[in-house]
Residue frames relative to the residue before (quaternion, step in Angstrom):
aa qw qx qy qz dx dy dz
X 1.0000 0.0000 0.0000 0.0000 0.00 0.00 0.00
X 0.3681 -0.7439 0.5106 0.2243 3.68 -0.74 1.04
X 0.5177 -0.6403 0.4936 0.2800 3.42 -1.35 0.57
X 0.5124 -0.6317 0.4923 0.3100 3.59 -1.08 0.84
X 0.3816 -0.7353 0.5153 0.2195 3.60 -0.79 1.16
X 0.4098 -0.7319 0.5081 0.1954 3.53 -1.02 1.03
X 0.3629 -0.7331 0.5412 0.1946 3.54 -1.06 0.75
X 0.3727 -0.7494 0.4927 0.2382 3.61 -0.65 1.03
X 0.6429 -0.5617 0.3356 0.3983 3.59 -1.10 0.50
X 0.6461 0.5215 -0.3377 0.4433 3.62 1.02 -0.56
X 0.7204 0.4090 -0.2752 0.4878 3.61 1.06 -0.34
X 0.3701 0.7350 -0.4926 0.2831 3.61 1.23 0.27
X 0.4636 -0.6868 0.4773 0.2926 3.78 -0.71 0.81
X 0.5301 -0.6347 0.4564 0.3284 3.56 -1.18 0.77
X 0.5200 -0.6092 0.4886 0.3461 3.51 -1.16 0.46
X 0.6303 -0.5915 0.3689 0.3417 3.53 -1.06 0.79
X 0.6450 0.5327 -0.3208 0.4442 3.61 1.06 -0.73
X 0.6488 0.4986 -0.3345 0.4676 3.61 1.06 -0.65
X 0.6433 0.5206 -0.3432 0.4443 3.54 0.99 -0.60
X 0.6160 0.5570 -0.3072 0.4647 3.51 1.15 -0.83
X 0.6682 0.5147 -0.2912 0.4515 3.61 0.95 -0.98
X 0.6494 0.5256 -0.2984 0.4615 3.57 1.06 -0.88
X 0.6647 0.5318 -0.3007 0.4300 3.52 0.92 -1.02
X 0.6655 0.5141 -0.2650 0.4718 3.55 0.97 -1.06
X 0.6594 0.5189 -0.3149 0.4436 3.53 0.94 -0.86
X 0.6026 0.5446 -0.3307 0.4805 3.62 1.11 -0.71
X 0.6909 0.4986 -0.2974 0.4309 3.53 0.84 -0.96
X 0.6548 0.5104 -0.3130 0.4613 3.55 0.96 -0.93
X 0.6418 0.5224 -0.3311 0.4533 3.68 0.97 -0.86
X 0.6493 0.5226 -0.3295 0.4435 3.58 0.93 -0.86
X 0.6714 0.4916 -0.3211 0.4522 3.63 0.95 -0.92
X 0.6186 0.5406 -0.3392 0.4583 3.63 1.08 -0.82
X 0.6770 0.4817 -0.3294 0.4484 3.62 0.81 -0.82
X 0.6306 0.5055 -0.3435 0.4783 3.72 0.98 -0.77
X 0.6794 0.4993 -0.3186 0.4330 3.62 0.81 -0.95
X 0.6607 0.5100 -0.3335 0.4384 3.56 0.92 -0.82
X 0.6761 0.4827 -0.3039 0.4663 3.74 1.07 -0.48
X 0.5833 0.5867 -0.3697 0.4229 3.57 1.19 -0.22
X 0.4851 -0.6658 0.4650 0.3242 3.77 -0.82 0.95
X 0.5389 -0.6325 0.4706 0.2967 3.44 -1.19 0.87
X 0.8411 0.1966 -0.1243 0.4883 3.54 -0.90 0.80
X 0.3133 0.7939 -0.4840 0.1932 3.50 1.25 0.31
X 0.6371 0.5538 -0.3223 0.4284 3.53 1.10 -0.68
X 0.7047 0.4609 -0.2436 0.4813 3.49 1.25 -0.51
X 0.4461 0.7000 -0.4421 0.3400 3.62 1.33 -0.08
X 0.1706 -0.7741 0.6025 0.0931 3.58 -0.99 0.82
X 0.5529 -0.6539 0.4084 0.3161 3.57 -1.13 0.47
X 0.5527 0.5786 -0.4188 0.4293 3.58 1.22 -0.25
X 0.1826 -0.7888 0.5841 0.0574 3.59 -0.91 1.06
X 0.8161 0.1243 -0.0634 0.5608 3.67 0.93 -0.38
X 0.7137 -0.4744 0.3430 0.3846 3.56 -1.42 0.16
X 0.7638 0.2769 -0.1328 0.5677 3.48 1.22 -0.63
X 0.1747 -0.8011 0.5693 0.0595 3.62 -0.79 1.06
X 0.4086 -0.6849 0.5393 0.2705 3.62 -0.83 0.92
X 0.2185 -0.8064 0.5433 0.0824 3.52 -0.69 1.16
X 0.8069 -0.1797 0.1570 0.5403 3.58 0.60 -1.04
X 0.1578 -0.7465 0.6338 0.1272 3.55 -1.28 0.35
X 0.1438 0.7783 -0.5938 0.1452 3.53 -0.40 1.17
X 0.8624 0.0009 -0.0184 0.5060 3.52 -1.06 0.96
X 0.6911 -0.5105 0.2849 0.4249 3.57 0.78 1.09
X 0.6155 0.5068 -0.3617 0.4831 3.60 1.19 0.45
X 0.1493 -0.8000 0.5767 0.0719 3.56 -0.77 1.05
X 0.0759 -0.7799 0.6174 0.0697 3.53 -0.94 0.83
X 0.2308 -0.7694 0.5878 0.0962 3.52 -1.23 0.58
X 0.0374 -0.7843 0.6157 0.0660 3.49 -1.23 0.39
X 0.6749 -0.5390 0.3229 0.3869 3.59 -1.23 0.49
X 0.5932 -0.5987 0.4038 0.3558 3.59 -1.16 0.50
X 0.5152 0.6500 -0.4381 0.3467 3.66 1.10 -0.47
X 0.7318 0.4360 -0.2644 0.4521 3.58 0.95 -0.77
X 0.7298 0.4608 -0.2248 0.4522 3.59 1.29 -0.33
X 0.5162 0.6686 -0.4325 0.3152 3.65 1.15 -0.25
X 0.0488 -0.7785 0.6255 -0.0151 3.57 -0.86 1.04
X 0.4564 -0.6748 0.4871 0.3148 3.67 -0.85 0.79
X 0.4034 -0.7509 0.4694 0.2303 3.49 -0.80 1.03
X 0.4670 0.7010 -0.4295 0.3257 3.60 1.28 -0.18
X 0.6136 0.5340 -0.3584 0.4582 3.59 1.30 -0.41
X 0.6419 0.5195 -0.3683 0.4271 3.62 1.13 -0.19
X 0.6713 -0.4715 0.3530 0.4499 3.61 -1.21 0.37
X 0.5924 -0.5839 0.4129 0.3710 3.71 -1.02 0.57
X 0.6428 0.5386 -0.3511 0.4165 3.57 0.92 -0.62
X 0.6714 0.4624 -0.2923 0.4999 3.54 0.99 -0.85
X 0.6268 0.5144 -0.3727 0.4512 3.68 0.98 -0.60
X 0.6489 0.5089 -0.3399 0.4522 3.59 0.95 -0.82
X 0.6358 0.5261 -0.3283 0.4595 3.64 1.00 -0.80
X 0.6769 0.4916 -0.3158 0.4476 3.59 0.87 -0.85
X 0.6694 0.5224 -0.3103 0.4275 3.54 1.06 -0.79
X 0.7128 0.4655 -0.2405 0.4662 3.49 1.11 -0.90
X 0.5973 0.5590 -0.3635 0.4456 3.74 1.23 -0.18
X 0.3407 -0.7385 0.5306 0.2386 3.69 -0.65 0.91
X 0.5920 -0.5610 0.4310 0.3860 3.49 -1.27 0.36
X 0.4046 -0.7281 0.5016 0.2337 3.55 -0.79 0.99
X 0.4342 -0.7311 0.4747 0.2271 3.59 -0.66 1.18
X 0.6618 0.5072 -0.3161 0.4525 3.52 1.03 -0.87
X 0.6002 0.5555 -0.3473 0.4589 3.62 1.14 -0.61
X 0.6555 0.5052 -0.2978 0.4758 3.57 0.97 -0.84
X 0.6329 0.5208 -0.3263 0.4709 3.56 1.07 -0.80
X 0.6454 0.4999 -0.3481 0.4608 3.61 0.95 -0.79
X 0.6620 0.4735 -0.3531 0.4614 3.65 0.94 -0.66
X 0.6238 0.5602 -0.3562 0.4125 3.60 0.97 -0.65
X 0.6181 0.5693 -0.3390 0.4230 3.52 1.18 -0.74
X 0.6723 0.4951 -0.2730 0.4779 3.55 1.19 -0.54
X 0.5072 0.6334 -0.4564 0.3649 3.67 1.13 -0.05
X 0.5141 -0.6311 0.4519 0.3650 3.68 -0.97 0.70
X 0.5790 -0.6092 0.4057 0.3592 3.56 -1.09 0.69
X 0.5934 -0.5465 0.4367 0.3981 3.60 -1.19 0.42
X 0.4678 -0.7064 0.4654 0.2560 3.50 -1.03 0.90
X 0.3491 -0.7525 0.5262 0.1870 3.56 -0.68 1.04
X 0.5183 -0.6437 0.4649 0.3176 3.59 -1.21 0.42
X 0.7089 -0.4136 0.3287 0.4672 3.53 -1.32 0.01
X 0.4956 -0.6716 0.4627 0.2987 3.50 -1.13 0.73
X 0.6764 -0.5187 0.3452 0.3929 3.52 -1.29 0.56
X 0.6937 0.4955 -0.3174 0.4153 3.61 0.97 -0.65
X 0.4342 0.7110 -0.4757 0.2823 3.64 1.15 -0.03
X 0.6472 0.5206 -0.3373 0.4431 3.60 0.96 -0.79
X 0.6109 0.5479 -0.3402 0.4593 3.55 1.14 -0.60
X 0.7254 0.4480 -0.2189 0.4746 3.53 0.99 -0.94
X 0.4624 -0.6994 0.4356 0.3276 3.56 1.24 -0.21
X 0.3331 0.7491 -0.4743 0.3207 3.51 1.22 0.74
X 0.0785 -0.7517 0.6523 0.0563 3.53 -1.05 0.86
X 0.3265 -0.7327 0.5466 0.2402 3.65 -0.47 1.03
X 0.5336 -0.6864 0.4202 0.2600 3.54 -1.17 0.74
X 0.5215 -0.6552 0.4002 0.3723 3.56 1.20 0.06
X 0.6935 -0.5272 0.2988 0.3897 3.65 0.92 0.61
X 0.1167 0.7780 -0.6072 0.1108 3.54 0.59 1.01
X 0.8171 0.0004 -0.0265 0.5758 3.58 -0.09 1.19
X 0.3382 0.7733 -0.4877 0.2232 3.54 1.23 0.17
X 0.8334 0.1716 -0.1584 0.5010 3.55 -1.03 0.93
X 0.5479 0.5976 -0.4280 0.3994 3.68 1.14 0.16
X 0.2130 -0.7744 0.5826 0.1245 3.59 -0.55 1.06
X 0.3371 -0.7464 0.5252 0.2309 3.57 -0.87 0.94
X 0.5952 -0.5743 0.4213 0.3720 3.60 -1.10 0.54
X 0.8142 0.2566 -0.1674 0.4932 3.56 -0.94 0.83
X 0.5094 0.6669 -0.4342 0.3274 3.61 1.16 -0.24
X 0.4664 -0.6717 0.4990 0.2870 3.63 -1.07 0.92
X 0.0232 -0.7983 0.6017 0.0117 3.54 -1.01 0.94
X 0.6422 0.5108 -0.3564 0.4468 3.59 -1.09 0.38
X 0.8446 0.0961 -0.0983 0.5174 3.61 -0.70 1.13
X 0.5352 0.6305 -0.4416 0.3480 3.67 1.09 0.06
X 0.4677 -0.6530 0.5311 0.2700 3.48 -1.36 0.31
X 0.2406 -0.7230 0.6287 0.1555 3.49 -1.23 0.66
X 0.0296 0.8110 -0.5768 0.0933 3.54 -0.45 1.29
X 0.2086 -0.8043 0.5480 0.0964 3.54 -1.19 0.35
X 0.1097 -0.7410 0.6523 0.1160 3.54 -1.28 0.39
X 0.8327 -0.0682 -0.0082 0.5494 3.62 -0.54 1.12
X 0.7159 -0.4588 0.2301 0.4733 3.57 1.17 0.82
X 0.5566 0.5619 -0.3869 0.4741 3.57 1.27 -0.04
X 0.1747 -0.8470 0.5004 0.0416 3.56 -0.55 1.14
X 0.0112 -0.7692 0.6381 0.0312 3.44 -1.38 0.56
X 0.2304 -0.7796 0.5718 0.1102 3.58 -1.09 0.67
X 0.4108 0.7116 -0.5089 0.2566 3.64 -0.86 0.79
X 0.5457 -0.5922 0.4792 0.3492 3.49 -1.37 -0.46
X 0.7772 0.2244 -0.1168 0.5761 3.62 1.12 -0.60
X 0.0676 -0.8137 0.5762 -0.0363 3.59 -0.69 1.17
X 0.0892 -0.7380 0.6644 0.0772 3.55 -1.18 0.73
X 0.2075 -0.7592 0.6116 0.0800 3.48 -0.99 1.02
X 0.0281 0.7984 -0.6001 0.0405 3.64 -0.39 1.20
X 0.0193 -0.8465 0.5223 -0.1012 3.43 -0.24 1.48
X 0.4587 -0.6792 0.5098 0.2616 3.53 -0.98 0.90
X 0.0136 0.7691 -0.6387 0.0181 3.58 -1.07 0.83
X 0.2859 0.7332 -0.5648 0.2485 3.60 0.93 0.83
X 0.7597 -0.4115 0.2536 0.4349 3.52 -1.35 0.18
X 0.6081 0.5855 -0.3665 0.3913 3.65 1.06 -0.65
X 0.6631 0.5105 -0.3022 0.4566 3.59 1.30 -0.42
X 0.3239 0.7800 -0.4805 0.2360 3.59 1.24 0.12
X 0.8226 0.2693 -0.1914 0.4627 3.54 -1.08 0.79
X 0.8694 -0.1135 0.0514 0.4781 3.53 -1.06 -0.82
X 0.6019 0.5587 -0.4016 0.4053 3.69 0.97 -0.52
X 0.6877 0.4767 -0.2893 0.4650 3.56 0.88 -0.87
X 0.6028 0.5659 -0.3390 0.4489 3.55 1.08 -0.92
X 0.6770 0.4973 -0.2763 0.4670 3.62 0.83 -1.10
X 0.6609 0.5039 -0.3355 0.4435 3.60 0.87 -0.91
X 0.6372 0.5287 -0.3354 0.4494 3.63 0.98 -0.87
X 0.6538 0.5218 -0.3052 0.4552 3.61 0.93 -0.95
X 0.6720 0.4864 -0.2968 0.4730 3.62 0.87 -0.83
X 0.6265 0.5573 -0.3194 0.4414 3.57 1.02 -0.86
X 0.6989 0.4559 -0.2821 0.4734 3.58 0.86 -1.01
X 0.6334 0.5261 -0.3490 0.4475 3.56 0.98 -0.74
X 0.6211 0.5396 -0.3317 0.4616 3.64 1.08 -0.78
X 0.6785 0.5161 -0.2970 0.4302 3.53 0.94 -0.87
X 0.6120 0.5659 -0.3156 0.4534 3.52 1.15 -0.60
X 0.6253 0.5425 -0.3241 0.4580 3.52 1.22 -0.47
X 0.5862 0.5649 -0.3646 0.4521 3.62 1.21 -0.23
X 0.2492 -0.7351 0.5975 0.2012 3.60 -1.29 0.35
X 0.7433 -0.4706 0.2428 0.4088 3.56 -1.23 0.13
X 0.5997 0.5328 -0.3715 0.4674 3.70 1.27 -0.12
X 0.6748 0.4713 -0.3364 0.4575 3.61 1.12 -0.15
X 0.2843 -0.7690 0.5521 0.1519 3.51 -1.26 0.55
X 0.0716 -0.7969 0.5997 0.0120 3.58 -1.17 0.55
X 0.0190 -0.7354 0.6725 0.0806 3.49 -1.49 0.20
X 0.2377 -0.7670 0.5858 0.1095 3.57 -1.16 0.66
X 0.0116 -0.7836 0.6200 -0.0381 3.51 -0.80 1.04
X 0.1185 -0.7628 0.6339 0.0474 3.58 -0.64 1.21
X 0.0163 -0.8383 0.5449 0.0066 3.63 -0.85 0.77
X 0.0380 -0.6874 0.7161 0.1151 3.43 -1.35 0.44
X 0.7665 -0.1758 0.1401 0.6016 3.62 -0.34 -1.13
X 0.7115 0.2644 -0.2207 0.6125 3.54 1.35 0.10
X 0.4542 -0.6837 0.5000 0.2761 3.58 -1.34 0.26
X 0.0382 -0.7367 0.6725 0.0586 3.52 -1.20 0.57
X 0.0614 -0.8334 0.5492 -0.0105 3.53 -0.39 1.21
X 0.5995 -0.5434 0.4252 0.4055 3.59 -1.20 0.39
X 0.2779 -0.7864 0.5386 0.1190 3.53 -0.74 1.27
X 0.1188 -0.7922 0.5978 0.0295 3.54 -0.74 1.20
X 0.5802 -0.6551 0.3126 0.3694 3.53 1.26 0.62
X 0.7070 0.3700 -0.2424 0.5518 3.54 1.30 -0.14
X 0.7661 -0.3257 0.2002 0.5166 3.53 1.13 0.40
X 0.4131 -0.7646 0.4341 0.2371 3.55 -0.70 1.03
X 0.5673 0.5937 -0.3774 0.4280 3.57 1.27 0.08
X 0.5803 0.6132 -0.3232 0.4276 3.60 1.36 -0.05
X 0.3252 -0.7379 0.5531 0.2094 3.54 -0.90 0.85
X 0.3300 -0.7546 0.5427 0.1646 3.54 -1.20 0.60
X 0.4516 -0.6244 0.5558 0.3119 3.57 -1.24 0.40
X 0.4658 -0.7223 0.4538 0.2353 3.53 -0.97 0.95
X 0.2127 0.7600 -0.5704 0.2274 3.64 0.47 1.26
X 0.7461 -0.4388 0.2498 0.4340 3.55 -1.25 0.32
X 0.6686 0.5248 -0.2870 0.4419 3.56 0.95 -1.03
X 0.7287 0.4226 -0.2771 0.4623 3.65 0.78 -0.84
X 0.6219 0.5173 -0.3573 0.4669 3.60 1.10 -0.57
X 0.6147 0.5215 -0.3450 0.4808 3.63 1.07 -0.67
X 0.6641 0.4962 -0.3074 0.4672 3.58 0.93 -0.85
X 0.6276 0.5418 -0.3175 0.4603 3.59 1.14 -0.83
X 0.6548 0.5179 -0.3236 0.4452 3.59 0.95 -0.85
X 0.6139 0.5264 -0.3314 0.4861 3.60 1.12 -0.76
X 0.6659 0.5083 -0.3121 0.4482 3.60 0.85 -0.95
X 0.6694 0.5139 -0.2964 0.4471 3.55 0.86 -0.92
X 0.6232 0.5834 -0.2836 0.4368 3.51 1.10 -0.91
X 0.7369 0.4358 -0.2278 0.4638 3.56 1.08 -0.71
X 0.4906 0.6602 -0.4287 0.3738 3.64 1.34 0.12
X 0.0765 -0.7734 0.6288 0.0246 3.52 -1.09 0.90
X 0.4645 -0.6939 0.4834 0.2630 3.56 -1.21 0.42
X 0.3007 0.7130 -0.5955 0.2158 3.64 -0.87 0.93
X 0.7622 0.4533 -0.2671 0.3771 3.54 -1.37 0.08
X 0.6408 -0.5449 0.3902 0.3744 3.52 -1.31 -0.06
X 0.4821 -0.6486 0.5109 0.2930 3.61 -1.20 -0.39
X 0.0518 0.7425 -0.6675 0.0229 3.55 -0.99 1.02
X 0.2065 -0.8315 0.5098 0.0778 3.53 -0.04 1.33
X 0.6357 0.5525 -0.3360 0.4217 3.52 0.94 -0.90
X 0.6295 0.5295 -0.3333 0.4608 3.63 0.97 -0.88
X 0.6739 0.5015 -0.3061 0.4480 3.57 0.91 -0.88
X 0.6821 0.4765 -0.3017 0.4654 3.60 0.88 -0.88
X 0.6181 0.5406 -0.3524 0.4489 3.56 0.92 -0.77
X 0.6674 0.4821 -0.3096 0.4757 3.62 0.94 -0.86
X 0.6552 0.5233 -0.3217 0.4398 3.59 0.92 -0.86
X 0.6962 0.4512 -0.2837 0.4808 3.61 0.85 -0.85
X 0.5669 0.5968 -0.3815 0.4206 3.60 1.11 -0.45
X 0.6327 0.4968 -0.3246 0.4975 3.67 1.23 -0.44
X 0.3728 -0.7852 0.4387 0.2281 3.57 1.16 0.05
X 0.1695 0.8361 -0.4962 0.1610 3.59 0.84 1.05
X 0.5256 -0.5773 0.5037 0.3698 3.53 -1.32 0.13
X 0.7991 0.1022 0.0118 0.5923 3.59 1.11 -0.86
X 0.1291 -0.7427 0.6512 0.0875 3.52 -1.16 0.75
X 0.1580 -0.7307 0.6521 0.1259 3.61 -0.75 0.87
X 0.0538 -0.8178 0.5701 -0.0565 3.54 -0.44 1.31
X 0.0461 -0.8083 0.5805 -0.0870 3.54 -0.26 1.46
X 0.3282 0.7053 -0.5761 0.2510 3.55 -0.76 1.22
X 0.5150 -0.5955 0.4772 0.3905 3.57 -1.24 -0.18
X 0.5105 -0.6553 0.4514 0.3259 3.65 -1.23 0.12
X 0.4204 0.6887 -0.4981 0.3175 3.63 1.17 0.23
X 0.8312 0.1489 -0.1355 0.5182 3.51 -1.23 0.64
X 0.1044 -0.8570 0.5026 0.0461 3.66 0.72 1.09
X 0.5828 -0.5529 0.4794 0.3533 3.51 -1.35 0.48
X 0.4985 -0.6679 0.4559 0.3123 3.54 -0.97 0.73
X 0.6515 -0.4811 0.4008 0.4283 3.60 -1.35 0.29
X 0.6373 0.5374 -0.3300 0.4429 3.66 0.93 -0.79
X 0.6838 0.4943 -0.2880 0.4528 3.55 1.00 -0.88
X 0.6171 0.5374 -0.3171 0.4795 3.54 1.15 -0.71
X 0.6470 0.5116 -0.3201 0.4661 3.59 0.96 -0.77
X 0.6344 0.5175 -0.3362 0.4656 3.61 1.00 -0.81
X 0.6222 0.5212 -0.3358 0.4780 3.59 0.96 -0.94
X 0.6680 0.5167 -0.3184 0.4307 3.58 0.75 -0.92
X 0.6612 0.4875 -0.2986 0.4858 3.62 1.02 -0.81
X 0.6435 0.5101 -0.3350 0.4620 3.59 0.96 -0.77
X 0.7231 0.4557 -0.2574 0.4508 3.51 0.84 -0.93
X 0.5168 0.6143 -0.4268 0.4163 3.61 1.24 -0.29
X 0.6745 0.4723 -0.2873 0.4893 3.63 1.12 -0.51
X 0.7192 0.4405 -0.2311 0.4851 3.61 1.15 -0.80
X 0.2048 -0.7991 0.5308 0.1943 3.60 0.82 -0.94
X 0.3352 0.7430 -0.5214 0.2526 3.65 1.02 0.63
X 0.3643 -0.6709 0.5902 0.2623 3.52 -1.31 0.42
X 0.2037 -0.7741 0.5894 0.1084 3.60 -0.65 1.11
X 0.1773 -0.7735 0.6083 0.0188 3.48 -0.54 1.40
X 0.1455 -0.8334 0.5314 0.0435 3.64 -0.31 1.22
X 0.0590 -0.7518 0.6557 0.0377 3.59 -0.95 0.86
X 0.1808 -0.8041 0.5634 0.0581 3.53 -0.60 1.23
X 0.1908 -0.7391 0.6327 0.1307 3.58 -0.95 0.92
X 0.1559 0.7892 -0.5838 0.1100 3.55 -0.86 0.97
X 0.4775 -0.6537 0.5033 0.3023 3.60 -1.22 0.42
X 0.8033 0.2127 -0.2049 0.5171 3.62 -0.73 1.11
X 0.7287 -0.4202 0.3037 0.4475 3.59 -1.33 0.03
X 0.5731 -0.5665 0.4701 0.3601 3.50 -1.23 0.54
X 0.3643 -0.7844 0.4742 0.1647 3.61 -0.85 1.06
X 0.4813 -0.7124 0.3978 0.3201 3.54 1.26 -0.21
X 0.5153 0.6441 -0.4379 0.3574 3.59 1.28 0.09
X 0.5396 -0.5780 0.5025 0.3497 3.55 -1.29 0.52
X 0.0909 0.7801 -0.6189 0.0132 3.52 -1.21 0.63
X 0.7403 -0.4414 0.2490 0.4416 3.64 -1.08 -0.04
X 0.6059 0.5332 -0.3629 0.4657 3.57 1.17 -0.64
X 0.6221 0.5142 -0.3542 0.4724 3.68 0.92 -0.74
X 0.6471 0.5246 -0.3139 0.4556 3.59 0.96 -0.98
X 0.6449 0.5206 -0.3389 0.4451 3.62 0.86 -0.91
X 0.6703 0.4690 -0.3167 0.4801 3.61 0.82 -0.87
X 0.6594 0.5148 -0.3318 0.4360 3.66 0.88 -0.92
X 0.7473 0.4230 -0.2627 0.4400 3.64 0.68 -0.96
X 0.7398 0.3763 -0.2591 0.4939 3.69 1.13 -0.11
X 0.5566 -0.6267 0.3995 0.3712 3.57 1.23 0.06
X 0.5317 0.6509 -0.4107 0.3534 3.57 1.13 0.21
X 0.5094 -0.6219 0.4725 0.3612 3.64 -1.24 -0.15
X 0.2395 -0.7264 0.6272 0.1471 3.52 -1.37 0.31
X 0.0194 0.7731 -0.6333 0.0309 3.52 -1.24 0.81
X 0.2531 -0.7593 0.5800 0.1518 3.54 -1.17 0.63
X 0.1014 -0.7709 0.6254 0.0651 3.62 -1.02 0.76
X 0.3240 -0.7299 0.5819 0.1535 3.52 -0.92 1.14
X 0.2991 -0.8131 0.4732 0.1595 3.55 -0.16 1.23
X 0.5435 0.6197 -0.3899 0.4106 3.61 1.26 -0.29
X 0.6722 0.4673 -0.2862 0.4979 3.52 1.17 -0.60
X 0.5708 0.5742 -0.4060 0.4239 3.64 1.16 -0.30
X 0.6254 0.5671 -0.3660 0.3916 3.59 1.03 -0.57
X 0.6857 0.4855 -0.2993 0.4522 3.57 1.13 -0.40
X 0.4543 0.6822 -0.4521 0.3518 3.60 1.25 0.14
């Protein structure tokens, strides 16, 4: 019968508790190392990097919208991409590019407004950007101190019998001065109205807008010079035609007599819901502005345009 072989002290097996302690220690150490390499606050990082977020680019037109609608928690992304986003600083050149697309600061009324008897409307919709509006590279132009910014402008001016004399002469002068502030990348159209419409004829149909080059500006000046005042007033017809050209801004000059009906206002609101134009209203009236609300102020307010009042009794002294 063979003898049982003795086990040396160095070959004695480790106790189970020692193996358990060693294993758990290795696991805890590994977790601590991984956690130390993860960026602080990575679970709270958002994908929005600036106050304006690029939304879409269609047909060479770029629109932007606020970051509130675009923020998405980055915790849904894979950890590697979240860590890369957190470790990358904001690119200053990218922010500069975004800043170039912001609309220009709105200037105040011109010094000549007091001479013309213009009372600014106090910002009906002033500073309110409409959703989906084109920004960047637009012109800021004015009529009687009422300003609008964009690429495409329609001037819808009253030529009814109430505009006879100094009112129509002053309106023509302001219109031509406004056109001169455009450059060849901007577009315009002119619609004079009484109970009928008379639009600037570009030989290919009066519903077509023109680029503001030397040839079309000269033709526009000749067209404006031939306008006379007579007849009644159909404002709804004029606004419907103006909005049909899909402008950024409509300069709407008329008086507040015989207000547009509630039904007409609702139709204009529906039409403009598809266009997104700012209707800048210039009211012609006799005597100081009374401060009462009217349909012209409402048009400006509901479309984000400006409103201004012109005392026509002061125009006669020019």
